[in-house]
C-alpha positions in Angstrom: 170.7 157.5 -37.6 172.7 154.5 -38.7 173.1 153.6 -42.4 173.8 150.1 -43.6 174.6 149.1 -47.2 173.3 145.7 -48.5 175.5 143.4 -50.6 173.9 144.9 -53.7 174.7 148.4 -52.5 171.0 149.3 -51.8 171.1 151.8 -48.9 169.2 150.8 -45.8 168.5 153.3 -43.1 168.0 152.1 -39.5 166.8 154.6 -36.9 167.3 153.9 -33.2 167.2 156.0 -30.0 169.5 155.9 -27.1 168.2 153.4 -24.6 166.0 151.6 -27.1 168.4 148.9 -28.4 166.4 145.6 -28.7 163.3 147.2 -27.2 160.2 147.0 -29.3 157.0 146.7 -27.6 154.2 145.0 -29.6 150.6 145.3 -28.4 149.0 142.2 -27.2 149.8 138.5 -27.7 150.6 137.6 -31.2 151.5 134.0 -30.4 148.8 131.3 -29.9 149.4 127.9 -28.2 147.2 125.0 -29.1 147.7 121.4 -28.1 145.9 118.7 -26.1 149.2 117.1 -25.2 150.1 118.1 -21.6 153.8 117.6 -22.1 153.9 119.5 -25.3 151.9 122.3 -23.7 154.4 122.5 -21.0 157.4 122.6 -23.4 155.8 125.3 -25.6 154.7 127.6 -22.8 158.0 127.2 -20.9 159.9 128.1 -24.1 157.7 131.2 -24.8 158.1 132.4 -21.2 161.9 132.0 -21.4 162.0 133.9 -24.7 159.6 136.6 -23.5 156.8 136.1 -26.0 153.3 136.8 -24.6 150.9 134.2 -25.7 147.3 133.0 -25.3 145.7 129.6 -25.6 143.9 128.9 -28.8 141.2 126.4 -29.5 140.7 125.1 -33.1 137.4 126.1 -34.7 135.7 124.3 -37.6 137.3 125.2 -40.9 135.3 127.4 -43.2 132.9 125.5 -45.4 133.1 125.6 -49.2 130.1 127.0 -51.0 130.3 127.2 -54.8 134.1 127.0 -54.7 134.3 129.9 -52.3 134.8 130.0 -48.5 131.6 131.0 -46.7 131.7 134.1 -44.5 132.1 132.3 -41.3 133.6 133.7 -38.0 137.4 134.3 -38.1 139.3 131.0 -37.5 141.4 132.3 -34.7 141.6 135.6 -32.8 142.5 138.4 -35.2 145.7 139.4 -33.3 147.3 136.0 -33.4 150.0 135.9 -36.2 151.4 132.4 -35.4 150.2 129.3 -33.7 152.6 126.8 -32.0 151.2 123.2 -31.8 152.5 119.7 -32.4 153.0 117.9 -35.7 150.1 115.6 -35.0 147.7 118.5 -34.4 148.9 121.1 -37.0 146.4 119.9 -39.6 143.5 121.3 -37.5 144.5 124.9 -38.3 143.6 127.0 -41.3 144.8 130.6 -41.8 147.6 131.9 -39.6 151.2 130.5 -39.8 151.6 127.3 -37.8 154.9 126.2 -36.2 155.4 122.7 -34.7 157.2 122.5 -31.5 159.2 119.6 -32.8 160.7 121.9 -35.5 161.8 124.7 -33.0 164.3 122.9 -30.9 165.8 123.7 -27.6 168.2 126.5 -28.7 166.7 129.8 -27.3 168.4 132.1 -29.9 167.5 130.0 -32.9 164.0 129.4 -31.6 163.5 133.1 -31.1 164.7 133.8 -34.7 162.3 131.3 -36.1 159.3 132.6 -34.2 160.2 136.2 -35.1 160.5 135.3 -38.8 156.9 134.0 -38.7 155.5 137.0 -36.7 157.2 139.6 -39.0 157.7 138.0 -42.5 160.8 139.3 -44.3 160.7 142.4 -46.4 163.4 143.4 -49.0 164.8 146.0 -46.6 164.9 143.8 -43.5 168.2 142.9 -42.0 169.7 140.4 -39.5 172.7 141.9 -37.5 175.2 140.3 -35.1 177.5 142.2 -32.8 180.6 140.6 -31.4 182.8 141.9 -28.5 185.8 139.7 -28.8 188.0 138.8 -25.8 188.6 136.0 -23.2 184.8 136.2 -22.7 183.1 137.2 -25.9 179.8 138.9 -26.0 177.4 138.1 -29.0 174.2 139.9 -29.7 171.9 139.3 -32.6 169.0 141.4 -33.8 166.4 141.0 -36.5 165.8 144.6 -37.5 165.5 146.1 -34.0 164.2 143.1 -32.2 166.7 141.2 -30.1 167.2 137.6 -31.0 170.0 136.7 -28.6 172.5 138.1 -26.2 175.0 135.8 -24.8 178.6 135.2 -23.6 180.8 132.5 -25.0 184.0 131.3 -23.4 186.3 130.4 -26.3 187.3 131.3 -29.8 185.9 128.1 -31.3 182.6 128.6 -29.4 182.4 132.1 -30.7 182.7 130.9 -34.4 180.2 128.1 -33.7 177.7 130.3 -32.1 177.8 133.1 -34.7 177.6 130.5 -37.6 174.6 128.8 -35.9 172.8 132.2 -35.8 173.6 133.0 -39.4 172.7 129.5 -40.6 169.3 129.7 -38.9 168.4 133.3 -39.8 165.7 134.2 -42.3 166.7 134.9 -45.9 167.4 138.6 -45.4 170.4 140.8 -45.4 173.0 139.8 -42.9 175.7 142.0 -41.2 178.3 140.9 -38.7 180.0 143.7 -36.8 183.2 142.9 -34.8 184.7 145.1 -32.1 188.3 145.9 -33.2 189.7 146.6 -29.8 191.7 143.4 -30.1 192.6 143.7 -33.8 194.3 140.4 -34.2 191.3 138.5 -32.7 188.8 140.6 -34.6 190.5 140.0 -37.9 190.8 136.3 -37.2 187.1 136.0 -36.6 186.4 138.1 -39.7 188.7 135.9 -41.9 187.0 132.7 -40.9 183.5 134.1 -41.4 184.5 135.6 -44.8 186.0 132.4 -45.9 182.9 130.4 -45.0 180.1 132.9 -46.2 181.8 135.1 -48.7 179.3 137.5 -50.2 176.4 136.0 -48.2 177.1 138.4 -45.3 178.7 141.8 -44.8 181.5 142.0 -42.2 182.5 145.2 -40.5 185.2 146.0 -38.0 183.9 148.5 -35.4 185.8 150.9 -33.2 184.7 149.7 -29.8 186.1 152.5 -27.7 183.7 153.6 -25.0 181.5 150.6 -25.3 182.5 149.3 -21.9 181.9 152.6 -20.1 178.6 153.2 -22.0 177.3 149.7 -21.2 178.1 150.3 -17.5 176.3 153.6 -17.5 173.3 152.3 -19.4 173.1 148.8 -18.0 170.5 149.4 -15.2 168.3 151.7 -17.3 168.2 150.2 -20.7 170.2 147.1 -21.3 170.4 143.9 -19.4 173.1 141.3 -19.3 176.8 141.3 -18.5 179.3 143.9 -19.7 180.3 141.7 -22.6 176.6 141.4 -23.7 175.9 145.1 -23.4 179.1 145.9 -25.3 178.1 143.5 -28.1 174.8 145.2 -28.4 176.4 148.6 -28.8 178.8 147.3 -31.3 175.9 145.9 -33.3 174.5 149.4 -33.8 177.7 151.3 -34.6 178.9 152.1 -38.0 182.1 150.2 -39.0 184.6 149.7 -41.7 183.9 147.0 -44.2 186.4 144.1 -43.6 187.3 143.9 -47.3 188.2 147.6 -47.3 190.1 147.2 -44.0 192.3 144.6 -45.6 193.1 146.7 -48.7 
């Protein structure tokens, strides 16, 4: 059991099991795709395949008719297990009911696109959290999760790229609690990252320094069975789910 404290000191408990980091299996497609534009359809479906979201094609149905200021009991507008529909700006007015995302508003960034879609699929609750794990080094692993659902796992090649990537993830995350956990194996580099993030976001995020001892060996042992990606990516995932010391406390 891992316990996180929010900025207002509300206690949040996050339960996870060994081998389950980032692995939540939802039943059936929850994303619908609807567009008559062939190019847009290719862009949408290619993105969803790249992000690993199952989807089905959805055809618009006539909107419910108004009778005496109330909607008639017509058939459901779309399949009941569809939580979000991705379409184009031109066609979004055809839909009534579920959340609708326009492909033009998603962009090409895989991590940010995944965060946007997840925020529609699973609307934020007061106890939800967005967490980023960082394994600093010459090659830095970055892993982001929305609750226990993986948003991104990547490797960046420079310090500036690390800051840019982490800030992009924070800036495009939903309005929920945000925690950044930084492996402290290289204390100078970890504190340098923490200082920049703290100066930019102040109390908007919580920053922790995490003892990363063993993350390399654990990620190697578990890589084939539970976590994909490079050693840096797997280490960042493990760091994200370890308890750490608050950066402000560490500086005291």
